[in-house]
N, CA, C and O atoms as a MOPAC input file, in Angstrom:
PM7 MOZYME 1SCF
protein

 N    156.00800 1    82.28900 1    78.34700 1
 C    155.82600 1    83.44700 1    79.20500 1
 C    155.40200 1    84.67200 1    78.40900 1
 O    154.72300 1    85.55100 1    78.93900 1
 N    155.79000 1    84.73500 1    77.16800 1
 C    155.43500 1    85.92600 1    76.40600 1
 C    153.95300 1    85.97900 1    76.07300 1
 O    153.43500 1    87.04500 1    75.74300 1
 N    153.26600 1    84.85600 1    76.15200 1
 C    151.83700 1    84.83200 1    75.83700 1
 C    150.97000 1    85.14000 1    77.05000 1
 O    149.76200 1    85.32100 1    76.89700 1
 N    151.53500 1    85.20500 1    78.23600 1
 C    150.74900 1    85.41800 1    79.45000 1
 C    149.97900 1    86.73900 1    79.41000 1
 O    148.79300 1    86.74400 1    79.73900 1
 N    150.60000 1    87.86600 1    79.02000 1
 C    149.79500 1    89.10500 1    78.97300 1
 C    148.62200 1    89.02100 1    77.99600 1
 O    147.53100 1    89.50000 1    78.30700 1
 N    148.82300 1    88.43500 1    76.84600 1
 C    147.74000 1    88.29600 1    75.88300 1
 C    146.64900 1    87.38500 1    76.42000 1
 O    145.46500 1    87.71000 1    76.32900 1
 N    147.03800 1    86.25200 1    76.97400 1
 C    146.05100 1    85.32400 1    77.50800 1
 C    145.32400 1    85.90200 1    78.72000 1
 O    144.14800 1    85.60800 1    78.93200 1
 N    146.01000 1    86.71800 1    79.51200 1
 C    145.34700 1    87.30800 1    80.67700 1
 C    144.28100 1    88.31700 1    80.24500 1
 O    143.24300 1    88.43400 1    80.89800 1
 N    144.52200 1    89.03600 1    79.17000 1
 C    143.50600 1    89.95800 1    78.66200 1
 C    142.27300 1    89.18000 1    78.21800 1
 O    141.14500 1    89.56600 1    78.52500 1
 N    142.48800 1    88.08800 1    77.49800 1
 C    141.36500 1    87.26900 1    77.06000 1
 C    140.64000 1    86.62700 1    78.23700 1
 O    139.41500 1    86.50900 1    78.22800 1
 N    141.39400 1    86.21500 1    79.24500 1
 C    140.78000 1    85.60500 1    80.42000 1
 C    139.92800 1    86.61500 1    81.18900 1
 O    138.84100 1    86.28300 1    81.66200 1
 N    140.41900 1    87.83500 1    81.31100 1
 C    139.64400 1    88.87400 1    82.00200 1
 C    138.37000 1    89.17800 1    81.22800 1
 O    137.31200 1    89.36900 1    81.82800 1
 N    138.46000 1    89.22400 1    79.90700 1
 C    137.26400 1    89.46200 1    79.10300 1
 C    136.25200 1    88.34400 1    79.30100 1
 O    135.06200 1    88.60300 1    79.48300 1
 N    136.72100 1    87.10200 1    79.26400 1
 C    135.80700 1    85.97000 1    79.44900 1
 C    135.22300 1    85.97300 1    80.85700 1
 O    134.04900 1    85.64700 1    81.03600 1
 N    136.02000 1    86.33600 1    81.85400 1
 C    135.54700 1    86.33500 1    83.23000 1
 C    134.52700 1    87.45000 1    83.46400 1
 O    133.51500 1    87.24100 1    84.13300 1
 N    134.79800 1    88.63500 1    82.90900 1
 C    133.90000 1    89.76500 1    83.15600 1
 C    132.63700 1    89.69000 1    82.30900 1
 O    131.58200 1    90.16100 1    82.73600 1
 N    132.72400 1    89.10900 1    81.12200 1
 C    131.54100 1    89.01000 1    80.26700 1
 C    130.57400 1    87.96600 1    80.79900 1
 O    129.36200 1    88.08800 1    80.62300 1
 N    131.10200 1    86.95400 1    81.44100 1
 C    130.26600 1    85.96400 1    82.07400 1
 C    129.71000 1    84.91500 1    81.12800 1
 O    130.11300 1    84.83000 1    79.96800 1
 N    128.80700 1    84.14100 1    81.62300 1
 C    128.25600 1    83.02500 1    80.85300 1
 C    127.37100 1    83.45900 1    79.68000 1
 O    127.09900 1    82.65700 1    78.78600 1
 N    126.92300 1    84.70700 1    79.67100 1
 C    126.06300 1    85.14400 1    78.57600 1
 C    126.78900 1    85.05600 1    77.23900 1
 O    126.21400 1    84.62300 1    76.24100 1
 N    128.04400 1    85.46400 1    77.22400 1
 C    128.81200 1    85.42000 1    75.97800 1
 C    129.04400 1    83.97200 1    75.55400 1
 O    128.98100 1    83.65200 1    74.36700 1
 N    129.30800 1    83.11000 1    76.51400 1
 C    129.50500 1    81.70000 1    76.17000 1
 C    128.22300 1    81.08200 1    75.61000 1
 O    128.26900 1    80.28500 1    74.67300 1
 N    127.08800 1    81.45200 1    76.18600 1
 C    125.81900 1    80.93900 1    75.66200 1
 C    125.56000 1    81.42700 1    74.24500 1
 O    125.07400 1    80.67400 1    73.40100 1
 N    125.88400 1    82.68600 1    73.98900 1
 C    125.71500 1    83.21900 1    72.63300 1
 C    126.63700 1    82.51100 1    71.65100 1
 O    126.23000 1    82.18500 1    70.53600 1
 N    127.87500 1    82.27400 1    72.06300 1
 C    128.82000 1    81.57900 1    71.19200 1
 C    128.40000 1    80.14200 1    70.94100 1
 O    128.57600 1    79.62700 1    69.83600 1
 N    127.85000 1    79.49100 1    71.95200 1
 C    127.49400 1    78.08000 1    71.85000 1
 C    126.38000 1    77.84700 1    70.82800 1
 O    126.23100 1    76.73500 1    70.32300 1
 N    125.60900 1    78.86700 1    70.52400 1
 C    124.48500 1    78.72100 1    69.59500 1
 C    124.92200 1    78.53000 1    68.15000 1
 O    124.19700 1    77.93000 1    67.35600 1
 N    126.10300 1    79.03400 1    67.80000 1
 C    126.56900 1    78.89000 1    66.42400 1
 C    127.55700 1    77.73500 1    66.32400 1
 O    128.17800 1    77.33400 1    67.30900 1
 N    127.68400 1    77.21600 1    65.12000 1
 C    128.59100 1    76.08500 1    64.90800 1
 C    130.05000 1    76.50300 1    65.09700 1
 O    130.83800 1    75.77400 1    65.69800 1
 N    130.40200 1    77.67900 1    64.58100 1
 C    131.77700 1    78.17300 1    64.75800 1
 C    132.07300 1    78.48000 1    66.22700 1
 O    133.18200 1    78.24000 1    66.70600 1
 N    131.09300 1    79.00200 1    66.92500 1
 C    131.27500 1    79.29400 1    68.35200 1
 C    131.49600 1    78.03900 1    69.16400 1
 O    132.34400 1    78.00800 1    70.05600 1
 N    130.72100 1    76.98500 1    68.85100 1
 C    130.91100 1    75.70200 1    69.53700 1
 C    132.30800 1    75.15300 1    69.29600 1
 O    132.96300 1    74.65400 1    70.21100 1
 N    132.75500 1    75.25600 1    68.03500 1
 C    134.09700 1    74.76700 1    67.70500 1
 C    135.15800 1    75.57100 1    68.44500 1
 O    136.13700 1    75.00400 1    68.92900 1
 N    134.97600 1    76.88400 1    68.53800 1
 C    135.94700 1    77.73200 1    69.24000 1
 C    136.00600 1    77.39300 1    70.72400 1
 O    137.08900 1    77.32000 1    71.30500 1
 N    134.84700 1    77.18600 1    71.33200 1
 C    134.81500 1    76.85300 1    72.76300 1
 C    135.45100 1    75.49000 1    73.00100 1
 O    136.20600 1    75.31700 1    73.95800 1
 N    135.15300 1    74.52700 1    72.14500 1
 C    135.74400 1    73.19400 1    72.29300 1
 C    137.25400 1    73.23000 1    72.09500 1
 O    137.99000 1    72.56600 1    72.82600 1
 N    137.71900 1    73.99400 1    71.12200 1
 C    139.16500 1    74.10900 1    70.91400 1
 C    139.84500 1    74.81800 1    72.08200 1
 O    140.95600 1    74.45400 1    72.46700 1
 N    139.19000 1    75.81700 1    72.64100 1
 C    139.75700 1    76.51300 1    73.80000 1
 C    139.84900 1    75.57100 1    75.00100 1
 O    140.85000 1    75.57200 1    75.71900 1
 N    138.81300 1    74.77500 1    75.21600 1
 C    138.84600 1    73.79900 1    76.31900 1
 C    139.93600 1    72.75600 1    76.10000 1
 O    140.62600 1    72.36500 1    77.04200 1
 N    140.08700 1    72.31000 1    74.86500 1
 C    141.14100 1    71.35500 1    74.54800 1
 C    142.52000 1    71.95400 1    74.79000 1
 O    143.40700 1    71.28700 1    75.32300 1
 N    142.69900 1    73.21500 1    74.40000 1
 C    143.98300 1    73.88200 1    74.62500 1
 C    144.28700 1    74.00400 1    76.11200 1
 O    145.42700 1    73.80300 1    76.53000 1
 N    143.28400 1    74.32800 1    76.90800 1
 C    143.48000 1    74.43000 1    78.35700 1
 C    143.85200 1    73.07500 1    78.94300 1
 O    144.75400 1    72.98600 1    79.77600 1
 N    143.17200 1    72.03000 1    78.52000 1
 C    143.48800 1    70.68700 1    79.01900 1
 C    144.90100 1    70.25800 1    78.63400 1
 O    145.61400 1    69.66300 1    79.44200 1
 N    145.30500 1    70.56000 1    77.40200 1
 C    146.66800 1    70.21500 1    76.98200 1
 C    147.71100 1    71.00200 1    77.75700 1
 O    148.75400 1    70.45500 1    78.11500 1
 N    147.44700 1    72.27700 1    78.02200 1
 C    148.38100 1    73.07100 1    78.82100 1
 C    148.48900 1    72.53800 1    80.24200 1
 O    149.58900 1    72.44000 1    80.78600 1
 N    147.36000 1    72.19400 1    80.84700 1
 C    147.38900 1    71.63900 1    82.20200 1
 C    148.14900 1    70.31400 1    82.23800 1
 O    148.90700 1    70.05500 1    83.17200 1
 N    147.94300 1    69.47700 1    81.22000 1
 C    148.66400 1    68.21600 1    81.13900 1
 C    150.16700 1    68.46200 1    80.99700 1
 O    150.97400 1    67.79700 1    81.64700 1
 N    150.53700 1    69.41700 1    80.14700 1
 C    151.94900 1    69.73500 1    79.94600 1
 C    152.58800 1    70.25300 1    81.23100 1
 O    153.67600 1    69.81400 1    81.60400 1
 N    151.92200 1    71.17900 1    81.90500 1
 C    152.46700 1    71.71900 1    83.14900 1
 C    152.55900 1    70.64400 1    84.22000 1
 O    153.52400 1    70.61300 1    84.98400 1
 N    151.58000 1    69.77200 1    84.28500 1
 C    151.60600 1    68.68200 1    85.26100 1
 C    152.75900 1    67.72700 1    85.03000 1
 O    153.42800 1    67.31300 1    85.97700 1
 N    152.99500 1    67.37100 1    83.76000 1
 C    154.10900 1    66.46000 1    83.47100 1
 C    155.45300 1    67.12600 1    83.72900 1
 O    156.39300 1    66.45800 1    84.16000 1
 N    155.56600 1    68.42900 1    83.47400 1
 C    156.81400 1    69.12000 1    83.77000 1
 C    157.07300 1    69.18100 1    85.26700 1
 O    158.20800 1    69.00500 1    85.71100 1
 N    156.03100 1    69.43000 1    86.04300 1
 C    156.19900 1    69.43200 1    87.49700 1
 C    156.54600 1    68.04100 1    88.01000 1
 O    157.35600 1    67.90400 1    88.92700 1
 N    155.95000 1    67.02200 1    87.43700 1
 C    156.24700 1    65.64200 1    87.82700 1
 C    157.69900 1    65.28900 1    87.49500 1
 O    158.39100 1    64.65000 1    88.28600 1
 N    158.14400 1    65.71600 1    86.31400 1
 C    159.49900 1    65.41200 1    85.87900 1
 C    160.53400 1    66.11600 1    86.75900 1
 O    161.59100 1    65.55300 1    87.04300 1
 N    160.23400 1    67.34000 1    87.18900 1
 C    161.18800 1    68.11400 1    87.96900 1
 C    160.88900 1    68.08400 1    89.45900 1
 O    161.34400 1    68.96400 1    90.19000 1
 N    160.14100 1    67.10100 1    89.92400 1
 C    159.74600 1    67.05000 1    91.33000 1
 C    160.95400 1    66.94400 1    92.25000 1
 O    160.96700 1    67.55200 1    93.32000 1
 N    161.97500 1    66.17900 1    91.85200 1
 C    163.15300 1    66.05700 1    92.70900 1
 C    163.90500 1    67.37500 1    92.81700 1
 O    164.40700 1    67.71200 1    93.89000 1
 N    163.99000 1    68.11900 1    91.73400 1
 C    164.66900 1    69.41700 1    91.77200 1
 C    163.87600 1    70.42900 1    92.58200 1
 O    164.45200 1    71.22400 1    93.32400 1
 N    162.55700 1    70.40000 1    92.44400 1
 C    161.71400 1    71.32400 1    93.20100 1
 C    161.81000 1    71.01900 1    94.68800 1
 O    161.87000 1    71.93100 1    95.51200 1
 N    161.82600 1    69.73800 1    95.02800 1
 C    161.97000 1    69.35200 1    96.42800 1
 C    163.31000 1    69.81800 1    96.98200 1
 O    163.39500 1    70.28600 1    98.11700 1
 N    164.34400 1    69.68800 1    96.17800 1
 C    165.66600 1    70.13100 1    96.62000 1
 C    165.71300 1    71.64800 1    96.78700 1
 O    166.34100 1    72.14700 1    97.72100 1
 N    165.05300 1    72.38800 1    95.88800 1
 C    165.04100 1    73.84900 1    95.99100 1
 C    164.26500 1    74.33900 1    97.20100 1
 O    164.62700 1    75.35100 1    97.80200 1
 N    163.20200 1    73.63100 1    97.56500 1
 C    162.38700 1    74.04300 1    98.69900 1
 C    163.02800 1    73.61700 1   100.01900 1
 O    162.67200 1    74.12800 1   101.08000 1
 N    163.96600 1    72.68900 1    99.94900 1
 C    164.62300 1    72.17900 1   101.15000 1
 C    165.46100 1    73.22500 1   101.85400 1
 O    165.54400 1    74.36800 1   101.40600 1
 N    166.08500 1    72.83400 1   102.96300 1
 C    166.82000 1    73.79900 1   103.78700 1
 C    168.05400 1    74.38500 1   103.09000 1
 O    168.45500 1    75.50500 1   103.40700 1
 N    168.65000 1    73.67000 1   102.16800 1
 C    169.82600 1    74.18800 1   101.46600 1
 C    169.54300 1    74.36800 1    99.97800 1
 O    170.40100 1    74.10400 1    99.13500 1
 N    168.33800 1    74.81900 1    99.66800 1
 C    167.94300 1    75.00400 1    98.28200 1
 C    168.72600 1    76.08200 1    97.56200 1
 O    168.89800 1    76.02400 1    96.34500 1
 N    169.20400 1    77.07100 1    98.31200 1
 C    169.98500 1    78.13000 1    97.67800 1
 C    171.39000 1    77.67000 1    97.30600 1
 O    172.11600 1    78.39200 1    96.62300 1
 N    171.77700 1    76.48400 1    97.74500 1
 C    173.08100 1    75.94800 1    97.40900 1
 C    172.97200 1    74.74600 1    96.46800 1
 O    173.83100 1    73.86400 1    96.47900 1
 N    171.93500 1    74.71700 1    95.67200 1
 C    171.71200 1    73.57600 1    94.75600 1
 C    172.68900 1    73.59800 1    93.59400 1
 O    173.14400 1    72.54500 1    93.14800 1
 N    173.01400 1    74.77600 1    93.10200 1
 C    173.96100 1    74.96700 1    92.00300 1
 C    173.58000 1    74.14100 1    90.77800 1
 O    174.38100 1    73.35700 1    90.26800 1
 N    172.34200 1    74.33000 1    90.31400 1
 C    171.92900 1    73.67100 1    89.07900 1
 C    172.64100 1    74.29300 1    87.88600 1
 O    172.98300 1    75.47500 1    87.90600 1
 N    172.85800 1    73.50500 1    86.86400 1
 C    173.50800 1    74.01900 1    85.65200 1
 C    172.42000 1    74.49800 1    84.68200 1
 O    172.02300 1    73.76600 1    83.77600 1
 N    171.96500 1    75.67800 1    84.87100 1
 C    170.88000 1    76.20300 1    84.03400 1
 C    171.36100 1    76.47900 1    82.64300 1
 O    170.58400 1    76.92500 1    81.79900 1

């Protein structure tokens, strides 16, 4: 959670700069490596979040249920 503000700043920069910056980066060898590593990091994060949601699906279902406020998990 502490990295979200930093990553959001980078995401806004990438979103507002658009594809022109990515095309410029893709032309150099270091830029290609950076883009590939960033894509790999995003894929690994998505995989991690997906497996965590899959693992905790029963708890999430219980929390969303009618008596979710009375789950009393041992956090």
